[in-house]
C-alpha positions in Angstrom: 0.0 0.0 0.0 1.4 3.4 -1.0 2.1 5.8 1.9 1.2 9.4 1.9 2.2 12.2 4.4 -0.5 14.8 4.6 0.7 18.1 6.1 -2.3 20.4 6.9 -3.4 22.4 9.9 -7.1 22.7 9.1 -8.8 19.7 10.7 -11.8 19.8 8.3 -9.5 19.6 5.3 -7.5 16.8 6.9 -10.7 14.8 7.5 -11.8 15.3 3.9 -8.5 14.3 2.3 -7.8 11.5 4.8 -11.2 9.9 4.2 -11.0 10.1 0.4 -7.4 8.8 0.1 -8.1 6.0 2.6 -11.1 4.9 0.6 -9.0 4.5 -2.5 -6.4 2.4 -0.7 -3.7 4.9 0.3 -2.2 4.8 3.8 -2.3 8.3 5.2 -0.2 9.8 8.0 -1.0 13.3 9.2 1.2 16.2 10.4 -0.5 19.4 11.6 2.6 21.6 11.5 5.9 21.9 9.7 8.3 20.7 12.3 6.3 17.5 12.8 6.2 17.0 9.1 9.9 17.3 8.7 10.5 14.8 11.6 8.1 12.3 10.1 9.5 12.6 6.6 13.0 12.1 7.8 12.2 9.0 9.9 9.7 7.2 7.7 9.6 6.5 3.9 6.6 8.1 2.1 5.7 7.7 -1.5 4.1 11.2 -1.7 3.8 14.3 0.5 0.7 16.5 0.3 1.8 19.9 1.8 -0.3 22.9 2.6 1.6 26.2 1.9 -0.1 28.5 4.4 0.5 27.1 7.9 1.5 28.8 11.2 5.2 28.6 12.1 7.0 26.9 9.3 5.2 27.3 6.0 4.9 24.7 3.3 7.6 26.5 1.4 10.0 26.2 4.4 9.2 22.5 4.8 9.7 21.8 1.1 13.1 23.6 1.1 14.3 21.7 4.2 13.2 18.3 2.9 14.8 18.8 -0.5 18.0 20.0 1.2 18.0 16.8 3.2 17.6 14.7 0.0 14.0 13.7 0.6 13.1 13.1 -3.1 9.6 11.7 -3.0 7.0 13.8 -4.9 5.5 16.8 -3.2 2.1 18.2 -4.0 1.4 21.7 -2.7 -2.1 22.8 -1.6 -2.5 26.5 -1.9 -5.1 29.2 -1.7 -2.7 31.4 -3.6 -3.3 30.6 -7.3 -1.2 33.3 -8.9 1.5 32.3 -11.4 4.2 33.8 -9.2 3.2 31.6 -6.2 2.8 28.6 -8.4 6.2 29.1 -9.9 7.8 29.7 -6.5 6.5 26.4 -5.2 7.6 24.5 -8.2 11.0 26.2 -8.3 11.9 25.1 -4.8 11.3 21.5 -5.5 7.6 20.8 -5.5 6.2 18.5 -8.2 2.7 19.8 -8.6 0.2 22.1 -7.0 -3.6 22.2 -6.4 -5.5 25.4 -5.6 -8.1 25.4 -2.8 -11.0 24.8 -2.9 -10.8 21.5 -4.9 -12.9 18.4 -5.4 -11.5 15.1 -4.3 -11.6 13.7 -7.8 -9.1 16.3 -8.9 -6.8 15.7 -5.9 -6.9 11.9 -6.6 -6.0 12.5 -10.2 -3.0 14.6 -9.2 -1.9 12.0 -6.7 -2.2 9.2 -9.2 -0.3 11.1 -11.8 2.6 11.8 -9.4 2.7 8.2 -8.3 2.9 7.0 -11.9 5.7 9.4 -12.7 7.7 8.3 -9.7 7.4 4.7 -10.7 8.4 5.4 -14.3 11.5 7.3 -13.0 12.5 4.3 -10.8 12.2 1.8 -13.7 14.6 3.8 -16.0 17.0 4.8 -13.3 19.8 2.4 -14.5 19.4 3.2 -18.2 22.0 5.4 -19.7 20.3 8.2 -21.5 22.3 11.1 -23.1 20.7 13.7 -25.3 22.4 16.4 -27.3 21.7 19.4 -29.4 24.4 21.6 -30.7 26.9 21.8 -27.8 24.2 21.2 -25.1 24.4 17.8 -23.4 21.8 16.3 -21.1 22.7 13.2 -19.2 19.5 11.8 -17.8 21.2 9.2 -15.7 23.5 11.5 -13.9 20.9 14.3 -14.2 23.5 16.8 -15.5 23.4 19.5 -18.1 26.4 21.0 -19.8 27.0 23.4 -22.6 30.5 23.8 -24.1 31.6 21.7 -21.1 30.3 24.2 -18.6 27.9 22.8 -16.0 24.5 24.3 -15.9 22.5 24.1 -12.7 18.7 23.7 -13.2 15.9 23.2 -10.7 13.9 19.9 -10.9 11.1 21.6 -12.9 13.5 23.4 -15.3 15.3 20.1 -15.9 12.0 18.2 -16.6 11.0 20.9 -19.1 14.4 20.8 -20.8 14.3 17.0 -21.0 10.9 17.0 -22.7 12.1 19.5 -25.2 15.4 17.9 -26.0 13.7 14.5 -26.5 11.5 16.3 -29.0 14.2 18.5 -30.5 13.2 20.1 -33.8 9.5 19.7 -33.0 7.3 22.7 -32.0 5.6 21.9 -28.6 2.5 23.8 -27.5 2.1 25.1 -24.0 -0.4 22.4 -23.2 1.9 19.6 -24.5 4.7 21.0 -22.3 2.4 21.1 -19.3 1.1 17.6 -19.8 4.6 16.2 -20.4 6.8 18.1 -18.0 4.3 18.3 -15.2 2.3 15.2 -16.1 -1.0 17.1 -15.4 -3.6 19.2 -17.1 -3.1 22.7 -15.7 -5.6 25.6 -16.1 -5.3 26.7 -19.7 -5.1 30.3 -18.5 -1.9 29.9 -16.6 1.4 31.2 -18.1 3.6 29.0 -15.9 5.2 27.5 -19.1 6.2 31.0 -20.3 7.7 31.7 -16.9 9.8 28.5 -16.9 10.8 28.9 -20.6 12.3 32.3 -19.5 14.1 30.7 -16.6 15.5 28.0 -18.9 16.4 30.4 -21.7 18.5 32.5 -19.2 20.4 29.4 -18.2 21.0 27.5 -21.4 21.0 30.3 -24.0 21.8 33.8 -22.6 25.5 33.4 -22.3 26.0 31.6 -25.7 26.0 33.1 -29.2 24.2 30.1 -30.8 20.6 30.2 -29.5 18.8 26.9 -29.4 15.5 27.6 -27.5 13.1 29.4 -29.9 9.6 30.8 -29.6 7.2 30.0 -32.4 4.6 32.8 -32.1 1.1 31.5 -31.6 2.2 27.9 -31.5 4.7 27.2 -28.7 8.4 26.5 -28.3 11.1 24.4 -30.0 14.6 23.3 -29.2 16.6 23.5 -32.5 19.8 24.8 -34.1 19.4 27.8 -36.3 
């Protein structure tokens, strides 16, 4: 049975989520504050952490940063009442894998949980396969999780790396924002969000800004493509 750590300080929300996930055969443990969540995550193995952002004391952002710093790599799903692009990007940029804006229906939460579980399993099955992708002088080693250009190491966040990996696997092909959302985040986001544009800008600054040969291109009205000129 898959184990989930639910970190939430509102008892009504805890009851709602706990009941639903238990009924679909997940084992749920609950932490009502950030310090307890960190202690539980460090002392027990969880397959997924559902983490509320707005909590007294340590926020979900604080908890996520600390867990990632301590090499806790299981998927993290943020719950947030703050649905702006900036807040979404902040959460994803510090190591979260997905987000869900309150209020939400359990069906949507369950879909996000299942998607993150599937992606985690797929990642484990290919862990030992050597996968190196190149375009121009950019090299992505998906086994070592390294990115280099002209032999210089490029540091990417987990979300930036997933986005680049999707694009380099589809080099030369124009990918729409929805295709990138579904592939890099493995979820159907609100069509109105511009989180893809935000992350494309982050990625462009890191892999293109300091190099003469630009490889990340915008195709107006269609999407983005990784290609040599």
